[in-house]
BAKOL-689535 format. One record per residue (C-alpha): residue number from 1; residue in one letter; chain; x, z, y. Coordinates in nm, 4 decimals, decimal comma, padded with zeros to 6 digits. Layout:
! BAKOL-689535
SITE   i aa ch       c1       c3       c2
SITE NUM  A  A        X        Z        Y
...
//
This chain:
! BAKOL-689535
SITE   i aa ch       c1       c3       c2
SITE   1  M  A -02,2263 -00,4468 -00,8507
SITE   2  L  A -01,9985 -00,2073 -00,7111
SITE   3  D  A -02,2621  00,1232 -00,8184
SITE   4  E  A -02,2267 -00,0330 -01,1813
SITE   5  F  A -01,8321 -00,0442 -01,1975
SITE   6  L  A -01,8269  00,2903 -01,0395
SITE   7  H  A -02,0712  00,4402 -01,2340
SITE   8  T  A -01,8565  00,3000 -01,5623
SITE   9  L  A -01,5568  00,4289 -01,4607
SITE  10  E  A -01,7127  00,8078 -01,4325
SITE  11  H  A -01,9933  00,7542 -01,7414
SITE  12  G  A -01,9089  00,4926 -01,9284
SITE  13  P  A -01,6331  00,4619 -02,2595
SITE  14  Q  A -01,3030  00,5158 -02,1324
SITE  15  H  A -01,1227  00,1937 -02,2377
SITE  16  W  A -01,3824  00,0581 -02,0891
SITE  17  A  A -01,2876  00,2899 -01,7251
SITE  18  Y  A -00,9349  00,2021 -01,8083
SITE  19  G  A -01,0274 -00,2269 -01,8839
SITE  20  L  A -01,1919 -00,1929 -01,5423
SITE  21  V  A -00,8820 -00,0474 -01,3369
SITE  22  A  A -00,7019 -00,3013 -01,4460
SITE  23  T  A -00,9122 -00,6262 -01,4018
SITE  24  A  A -01,0213 -00,4786 -01,0585
SITE  25  S  A -00,6187 -00,4667 -00,9438
SITE  26  A  A -00,5187 -00,8424 -01,1184
SITE  27  V  A -00,9069 -00,9882 -00,9433
SITE  28  E  A -00,8616 -00,8867 -00,6188
SITE  29  Y  A -00,5632 -01,1436 -00,6046
SITE  30  V  A -00,7312 -01,3865 -00,7080
SITE  31  F  A -01,1230 -01,3369 -00,5443
SITE  32  P  A -01,0440 -01,1261 -00,2732
SITE  33  P  A -01,3905 -01,0513 -00,1942
SITE  34  L  A -01,3901 -00,7936 -00,5003
SITE  35  P  A -01,3565 -00,4859 -00,3706
SITE  36  G  A -01,1147 -00,3835 -00,6173
SITE  37  D  A -00,9385 -00,1154 -00,3376
SITE  38  T  A -01,2931  00,0642 -00,4552
SITE  39  V  A -01,2720  00,0364 -00,8016
SITE  40  V  A -00,9211  00,2069 -00,7848
SITE  41  L  A -00,9573  00,4043 -00,5374
SITE  42  F  A -01,1890  00,5752 -00,7265
SITE  43  A  A -01,0196  00,5403 -01,0594
SITE  44  V  A -00,7592  00,7628 -00,8351
SITE  45  V  A -01,0388  01,0436 -00,7416
SITE  46  L  A -01,1797  01,0233 -01,0999
SITE  47  A  A -00,7740  01,1326 -01,2383
SITE  48  A  A -00,7748  01,3799 -01,0088
SITE  49  R  A -01,0243  01,5306 -01,1458
SITE  50  A  A -00,8573  01,5031 -01,4745
SITE  51  Q  A -01,1554  01,2796 -01,6369
SITE  52  L  A -00,9150  01,0152 -01,6206
SITE  53  D  A -00,5420  01,0317 -01,7631
SITE  54  W  A -00,3253  00,9822 -01,4951
SITE  55  A  A -00,0143  00,8202 -01,6033
SITE  56  L  A -00,2372  00,5167 -01,7538
SITE  57  V  A -00,4367  00,4543 -01,4880
SITE  58  Y  A -00,1258  00,4104 -01,2611
SITE  59  A  A  00,0430  00,1748 -01,4972
SITE  60  L  A -00,2657  00,0170 -01,4954
SITE  61  M  A -00,3057 -00,0501 -01,1596
SITE  62  T  A  00,0465 -00,1791 -01,1141
SITE  63  L  A  00,0436 -00,3730 -01,4225
SITE  64  G  A -00,2964 -00,5403 -01,3030
SITE  65  A  A -00,1617 -00,6054 -00,9329
SITE  66  I  A  00,1807 -00,7855 -01,0768
SITE  67  A  A -00,0665 -01,0147 -01,2507
SITE  68  G  A -00,2665 -01,0551 -01,0228
SITE  69  G  A  00,0156 -01,1610 -00,8392
SITE  70  L  A  00,1290 -01,4058 -01,0641
SITE  71  M  A -00,2180 -01,5739 -01,0951
SITE  72  A  A -00,2009 -01,6204 -00,7017
SITE  73  W  A  00,1752 -01,7252 -00,6848
SITE  74  G  A  00,1024 -01,9584 -00,9949
SITE  75  F  A -00,2035 -02,1299 -00,8429
SITE  76  G  A  00,0631 -02,1931 -00,5182
SITE  77  L  A  00,3262 -02,3562 -00,7296
SITE  78  W  A  00,0261 -02,5738 -00,8966
SITE  79  L  A -00,1028 -02,7184 -00,5729
SITE  80  A  A  00,2785 -02,7189 -00,4437
SITE  81  D  A  00,3437 -02,9638 -00,7720
SITE  82  H  A  00,0437 -03,1594 -00,6662
SITE  83  E  A  00,0872 -03,1751 -00,2789
SITE  84  D  A  00,0056 -03,5529 -00,2807
SITE  85  H  A -00,3244 -03,5106 -00,3991
SITE  86  W  A -00,4520 -03,2573 -00,1718
SITE  87  P  A -00,7228 -03,3372  00,0549
SITE  88  R  A -00,6564 -03,5982  00,3878
SITE  89  F  A -00,7201 -03,3167  00,6747
SITE  90  L  A -00,4544 -03,1240  00,4772
SITE  91  K  A -00,2193 -03,3660  00,5551
SITE  92  G  A -00,1796 -03,4294  00,9357
SITE  93  P  A  00,1292 -03,3502  01,1205
SITE  94  T  A -00,0154 -02,9778  01,2387
SITE  95  V  A -00,0465 -02,8923  00,8761
SITE  96  T  A  00,2974 -03,0256  00,7172
SITE  97  R  A  00,4508 -02,8476  01,0359
SITE  98  A  A  00,2832 -02,4677  00,9128
SITE  99  L  A  00,3944 -02,5615  00,5549
SITE 100  D  A  00,7582 -02,6311  00,6752
SITE 101  A  A  00,7509 -02,2781  00,8557
SITE 102  V  A  00,6289 -02,1032  00,5724
SITE 103  R  A  00,8311 -02,2677  00,2938
SITE 104  R  A  01,1353 -02,1663  00,5476
SITE 105  G  A  01,0357 -01,8478  00,6137
SITE 106  Y  A  01,0195 -01,7797  00,2006
SITE 107  E  A  01,3541 -01,8820  00,1933
SITE 108  R  A  01,4789 -01,6554  00,4453
SITE 109  H  A  01,2498 -01,3406  00,4213
SITE 110  G  A  01,0649 -01,4183  00,0762
SITE 111  P  A  01,0970 -01,0498 -00,0939
SITE 112  T  A  01,0325 -00,8663  00,1735
SITE 113  Y  A  00,7266 -01,0586  00,2313
SITE 114  L  A  00,6250 -01,0039 -00,1536
SITE 115  A  A  00,7676 -00,5552 -00,0674
SITE 116  V  A  00,5093 -00,4985  00,1927
SITE 117  N  A  00,2048 -00,7216  00,0502
SITE 118  R  A -00,0069 -00,4268 -00,1372
SITE 119  F  A -00,0169 -00,2276  00,2422
SITE 120  L  A -00,1679 -00,5233  00,3898
SITE 121  P  A -00,5618 -00,5132  00,2397
SITE 122  V  A -00,7362 -00,8548  00,2252
SITE 123  L  A -00,4381 -01,0325  00,2617
SITE 124  R  A -00,1972 -00,9405 -00,0401
SITE 125  A  A -00,3209 -01,2461 -00,2170
SITE 126  F  A -00,1881 -01,4643  00,0168
SITE 127  F  A  00,1558 -01,3275  00,0192
SITE 128  F  A  00,1372 -01,4962 -00,3835
SITE 129  L  A -00,0134 -01,7832 -00,2821
SITE 130  G  A  00,2866 -01,8882 -00,0259
SITE 131  A  A  00,5604 -01,7908 -00,2834
SITE 132  G  A  00,4132 -02,0240 -00,4961
SITE 133  L  A  00,4128 -02,3029 -00,2320
SITE 134  S  A  00,7801 -02,2472 -00,1608
SITE 135  R  A  00,8220 -02,2785 -00,4825
SITE 136  M  A  00,9670 -01,9022 -00,5049
SITE 137  G  A  01,0767 -01,8300 -00,9337
SITE 138  A  A  00,8723 -01,5902 -01,1223
SITE 139  W  A  01,1271 -01,2986 -01,1380
SITE 140  P  A  01,1737 -01,2637 -00,7572
SITE 141  V  A  00,7709 -01,2376 -00,7463
SITE 142  I  A  00,7292 -00,9686 -01,0679
SITE 143  V  A  01,0435 -00,7170 -00,9481
SITE 144  F  A  00,9592 -00,7364 -00,5721
SITE 145  G  A  00,5540 -00,7611 -00,6080
SITE 146  G  A  00,5968 -00,4783 -00,8851
SITE 147  L  A  00,7838 -00,2778 -00,6436
SITE 148  S  A  00,5291 -00,2790 -00,3768
SITE 149  A  A  00,2507 -00,2411 -00,6203
SITE 150  A  A  00,4422  00,0463 -00,7840
SITE 151  V  A  00,5140  00,2543 -00,4218
SITE 152  W  A  00,1491  00,2150 -00,3134
SITE 153  N  A -00,0115  00,3344 -00,6261
SITE 154  A  A  00,1837  00,5883 -00,6097
SITE 155  L  A  00,0936  00,6812 -00,2117
SITE 156  L  A -00,2784  00,6587 -00,3949
SITE 157  L  A -00,2840  00,8838 -00,6502
SITE 158  G  A -00,0632  01,1109 -00,4450
SITE 159  A  A -00,3554  01,0861 -00,1484
SITE 160  G  A -00,5978  01,1807 -00,4285
SITE 161  Y  A -00,4611  01,5124 -00,5174
SITE 162  A  A -00,3799  01,5883 -00,1520
SITE 163  V  A -00,7320  01,5390 -00,0905
SITE 164  G  A -00,8598  01,7900 -00,4029
SITE 165  H  A -01,0020  01,4515 -00,5535
SITE 166  N  A -01,3143  01,4241 -00,2448
SITE 167  W  A -01,4531  01,0405 -00,2869
SITE 168  D  A -01,5853  01,0774  00,0540
SITE 169  A  A -01,2167  01,1715  00,1939
SITE 170  M  A -01,0562  00,9178  00,0203
SITE 171  R  A -01,2810  00,6233  00,0890
SITE 172  D  A -01,2938  00,7342  00,4716
SITE 173  L  A -00,8660  00,7605  00,4913
SITE 174  M  A -00,8935  00,4587  00,3341
SITE 175  E  A -01,1256  00,2385  00,5629
SITE 176  R  A -00,9301  00,3660  00,8417
SITE 177  Y  A -00,5815  00,2756  00,7062
SITE 178  T  A -00,7488 -00,0809  00,6662
SITE 179  A  A -00,9084 -00,1059  01,0115
SITE 180  A  A -00,6210 -00,0248  01,1794
SITE 181  T  A -00,3940 -00,2323  00,9915
SITE 182  L  A -00,6148 -00,5350  01,0218
SITE 183  V  A -00,6515 -00,4578  01,4025
SITE 184  I  A -00,2265 -00,5005  01,3829
SITE 185  V  A -00,2629 -00,8438  01,1546
SITE 186  V  A -00,4628 -01,0091  01,4033
SITE 187  V  A -00,2948 -00,9515  01,6898
SITE 188  A  A  00,0662 -01,0099  01,4983
SITE 189  G  A -00,1759 -01,3382  01,3791
SITE 190  V  A -00,2593 -01,4011  01,7486
SITE 191  A  A  00,0851 -01,4174  01,8465
SITE 192  I  A  00,1933 -01,5884  01,6066
SITE 193  V  A -00,0296 -01,9227  01,5850
SITE 194  G  A  00,0249 -01,9029  02,0192
SITE 195  R  A  00,3511 -01,8951  01,8990
SITE 196  F  A  00,3148 -02,2230  01,6905
SITE 197  L  A  00,0597 -02,3880  01,8863
SITE 198  W  A  00,3015 -02,3140  02,1937
SITE 199  D  A  00,6618 -02,5080  02,0189
SITE 200  S  A  00,4168 -02,7743  01,8149
SITE 201  R  A  00,3347 -02,8816  02,2096
SITE 202  R  A  00,7019 -02,8581  02,3084
SITE 203  A  A  00,8082 -03,0878  02,0736
//
């Protein structure tokens, strides 16, 4: 499937290519296993080769990310409004305390969470899901999520031109970044969960 995406980007009609860029940017927030980053990265390489219009690629990458973030936020909001219908295993005291902690976190640092979301592969959608569960308004989601996407996409385009539109170099750069980021996130997550469990046990 990924090969078909990339082949269409490079050899298909341009309107299909631009549509795939926007769709991949959006859907990875709703269905994270979709390799949206890879599709977007390949589009950046094509833009650097002048096969695609870089300004339009940039705009569609950013608008797609905003749309996908809003979909994840909307799902979180729907979950918050239907909490009474959640499965029983999600209604225990531990889950309740965890959700309260998430909501308190978004009350204090919600804009910051959304502003860094685009720089954290795999976890991006969960930032918007948390915003919805915390009933954050739509405008902060659009503004701060859009700012994050705009900065990230500008860096991707800059990297594409810096490496001379070399696909292998761009892919290697992204894989290294993703691996390093995931290691940091896992270590931080273990520390946070450990602290939460320790506080819960004391309580």
